[in-house]
N, C-alpha and C positions, 0 to 999 in steps of 0.2 A: 212435487207430485201430489195428486189429489189424495187426500186421506181424511175421511170424515171424523170429526171428534165428537164424543158424547160426554155425558155428565160425569163428574168425578164421583167416585165411591169411597167409602170410608176404609180404613185399614182393617180388614177382617181378621188379620192375624192377631191384632190386639183386642178385638171384641170377642174372640173365640168362635167366629163364624166363617173361617176361611173357606169352608166348603159350601157356604151359602152364596149362590151366584145371583139370584134374582132379587130385585128390589121389592118393596112392599106392594108395588102395583102389579107384580107378577112377571114383569119384563126384565131381561138382562140388559144392563147399561155398561158398556165398556169404559173403563177409566181413561182419562187423558194422560198421555205420557208426560212425565215430569222433567226428564233430562233431555234437553233439545239442542245441545251444542252440535258442532259439525267438524269432522276431520277434513282438512283442506290440503292440497298439495303444498309441499314445503316452501315453494317459491311464491306462494300467494301473499299479497301485501298484508302488512300488519293492519289491524290486530288479527293474529292467527294463533289462538291459544292451544290448538290441537293440530299441529302440522303432521303430515304423513311422515313416518319414519319406521324402518325395520325394527321389530322387536319391542316397540313402545306400547302396543295395544294388545288387549286380550278380549276375545269375543266369548261371551258366556251364553250357552244354549242348553236346552233339553232336546232330546231327539224325538220326543212325542209332540212337541209344540209346533204348529204350522208357522207361526210368526217367527220363531227362532230358526225354523228350517229354511226360510227364505235367505237369511243371512249366511247360514251354513253352506247353502248351494252357491251363493256368490263367492264365498271364500275359496271354494274348490274350483268353481268355473273359471275364476280369474287367476288361478295359480298363486294364491296369496298365503299358502300354508307356511312358507318360510318367513313371511313378513308379519303375520298376525297369529298369535297363539290362540288355540281353541281350548276352552274349559267346558266340559260336559257334566251337567248335573244329572241327578237321578230322574227317572221317569215318574216317580211318585211325588205327589204334592203333600208334604208333611204339614204338621200343625202350625209350623212357622214359615211355611212356604217351601220353595225348591231347596234341595240340599244335596251335598256330595255324599256318595256312599261307597264307591269302588265296585259296585255290582253291575253286571250286564253292560260293561263298556263305559260306565260313568267314572269320572275321576274320583280319587279318594279324598282330595282336598283342593281348595282354591290354590292355584299356582302362585299367586302374588303374596298373600299373607298367611296361607295355611288355614283359612277359615273353612267351616263346614257347612255354611248356609249362605245363600244369596242375600239374605237379610243383613248379614254382617257387612257386606260390601256397600249395600244401600245406606246403611246407617253411618258407615265410615265416610261416605261421600257427603251425606247430609244427616246429621244427628237428629234433626227434627222431622225427617221424612215419615209420613203417616199414611201411605197408600200401599197397594199391593206390590210385592217384590217380583216384578215380571221379568221374563226373558223374551227376546234377547236383550243384552245390553253390552256395551263396550266400555272397558276400563282403560284409562290412561295411566300408565305406570309413572310417568314423569310428573304429571299434574296431580296424581293421586286422587282421582275422582272418576265418576261415571261420565262419559261423553254424551251418550244417548241411550235411551231405552225405547225408542220409537222405530219399529222395524222398517217402515216404509222409507225412513231417512237413512237408516243404517245400510240398507241395500244400495242406495244411491251413492253413499260414501265408498262402499266396497267396489262399486262398478267402475269408478274412475279416479278416486282420490289418491290411489297408490300406483297409478299408471307410470309414474316416473321411474319406478323400480322394475318395470316389465319391459320386454322387448318391444320395439316400435309396432310390430304387427299386432300386438295384444292391447294396444292403447286405444281407448274409445275415440279420441280425437282423430285417429288415423283410420278409423273404420267407416266413417261416413254413415250411409243408410244401413250398414250392417251392424251398427252399434246397438248396445242394449237399451239406450234411451235416446235415439237419434232426433235431432231438432225437427226434422221433417214429419215425424210421427207423433211428437209429444202431445199435441192437442187431442188426437184420437186415442192415444194410450191413456192420457189423463181422464178422458171422458169415460172410457170403458172401466178403468180402475175404480172410478167413483162409484158406479152402481154395482160392480162386482164386489167391492169391499162391503158395501152396506147390505146387499142381498145374499151374497154367497159366502165370502170370507167370514164376515161377522154374522151372517144370516144363520149359519149352522149353529152358532152359539146362542143366538137369540131364540132359536127353536129349541135346542137341547136343554137350555137352562130355564126355560119358561116354567113358572110354577102354577099357572092357571091354564085352563083349556082355551080361554079367549086369547091369551098371550101366545100360546103354542100355535094355534091356527093362524093368528095374525102374521106370523113369520114363516110358517111352513109353506104355505101356498105361494107367496112371493119368491121364496127360495127356488121352488121348482119352475116357476115362470121365468126366473133369471137363467136357470140351466137351459130351458128351452130357447131362450134368447141367445145364449152362447152357442148352442147348436146351429141356430139360424145364422149367427155371425160367421161361423166357420163355413157354412154353405155359401154365403155371399162372397167370402174371400175366395172360395174356389171358382165361382163364376167370374169374379173380377180379375182373374189372371194372377192372383197372389198365391197360387197353389203351393209353392215352396217345396216341391218334391214329394208331396203326400200322395199323389196319384189318386186312385179310386177311393182311398181312405180319407180324402180331404186334405186341407193344407197342413203343413207340418207345424205352423205357428199361427198365433192369433193375428199377426200383422205381416203379411207378405212372406218373404223367403228367409227371414232371419229371426232368431230368438230375441225377445225383448224382455224387459222387466215385467211386463204384463203376463207373459207366460209363466214366469217364476212365481209371481204372486198368486196366480190361479192354481198352479200345479200343487202347491203345498196343502191346499184345501181338498182338491179332488182326489189326490192320492190317498187321503184318509177317509174319503166319503164312504165307500162300501164297507171298509173294515171297522170304522168307528162311528161315523155320524148316522149311517143307516141303522146299525145295530144298537147303538147306545144313546143317541141323541133324538131318536124318534123321527129322523129325516127319512122315512121309510115309504114314501110314495113310489119311488123308483131308484134303482141302482145306476151308477154311471155305466156299468158293464151291460146294461139292458140296451142292446143295440136296436131294439124296435123303436127306441126313442132317441138314443144318443150315439149313433154309429160314428159320427165325426168326432165328437168330444172324447169318446172312448179311444178311438184311434190316436188322437192327439196326445192323450195322456200316456198311452203305452209307448208311443214313439219317444217321448221325453224320457221315460224311465229306462227303456232298453237302448236308447241311442247313445251308447257310451263313446262311440268313435267320434261323434260330432260335439260332444259336450264334456269331454274329460271325465266321463262317468260321474259327473257331479250330481246328477239326479238320483241315480240308483245307489251310489255309494253313501249318500247322506240320508237315505230312506230306511228306517228301521221299523218294520211292522210289529215286532214284539214290543218295542217301547210305545208305539202308537196304541196298540190294543190294551196293554197293561196300564199305560198312563191314563187313558180315558176311562177304563173300567174301574180301576182301583184308586186312581188319583182324583180326577174331577167328579166322578160319579159315585165313588165309595161303595162299589159293588163287591160282593164276595166272590163272584164268578166272572171270569173273563171269557166272553164268547170266542169260540174257536174259529169260526168262519168269517168271511167266505173263503173257500179254498178253490184255487190258489189265491194268494193275496192280490196278485195282479196277473191277468192273462197274458200269454205270449203274443207277439206280433203275428 
């Protein structure tokens, strides 16, 4: 799946600058993920160092992080709760990175070794690791290492690699065009994911972490142009007969009548937009709930959040607005005050 890679950054937890996100040029550069192995079905031909197996893997997330939220949604959407253990770290970014705390729904300790920090797992997997300790990541209990910390690849694993343990009706190979990443739509999904990643998913960070006016404006306006483009995309999907049951509110999904990985990748950014990126990252030209500009995008977002009957409640159950607001305000932004609004966190359908 398309995922742009940007330059590697130093391990800020060792330099004492873990809260410093922008480089010397004033721009934010996302680090390249270091662990890039893949979980494959157990019957996949050798070499297969990480075969799918019940209870073998642990998914580590924070509930405020949109990249981790992608993986958490897939775990719930695919009914993988009994196959893959979930470990939830605190919403706060501590001096040594993400940590376990036992507060607000976070786990008290790492379930594998009893560690208190994500850093400990990274260094156990690779003692010479010297980059940021990011989430999500998947730990292999048998191989005693991190399989992957690349969210775009983790969600592809969760989408299909464990299907052998699911009923036939829930397996991607049996869904055809109704699958999460169907072959017939992959070129279009990959093309959209490419610019959405650069301008929206990562665009909010490049805007919010900019340390110069030039860098801020260089990313702010392309971000909103991309949101306009997404609104136009939904409008075209409606005209093209891919309404997907959205009615006057536009199509239910980005591509046709079925949920795809593209919807999940976009949802985790837009569900945070009004509550965090607008208020804390300076992405304040417009809100997603501003239906003068984004009537279809806003309807799409609300249908995913409230559509529990269609999606196993995977979107709503994994969305925690307190973690989102507190995590961005006191974690990445190191602010003394957490903005209360907007109210409500998300409007009803």
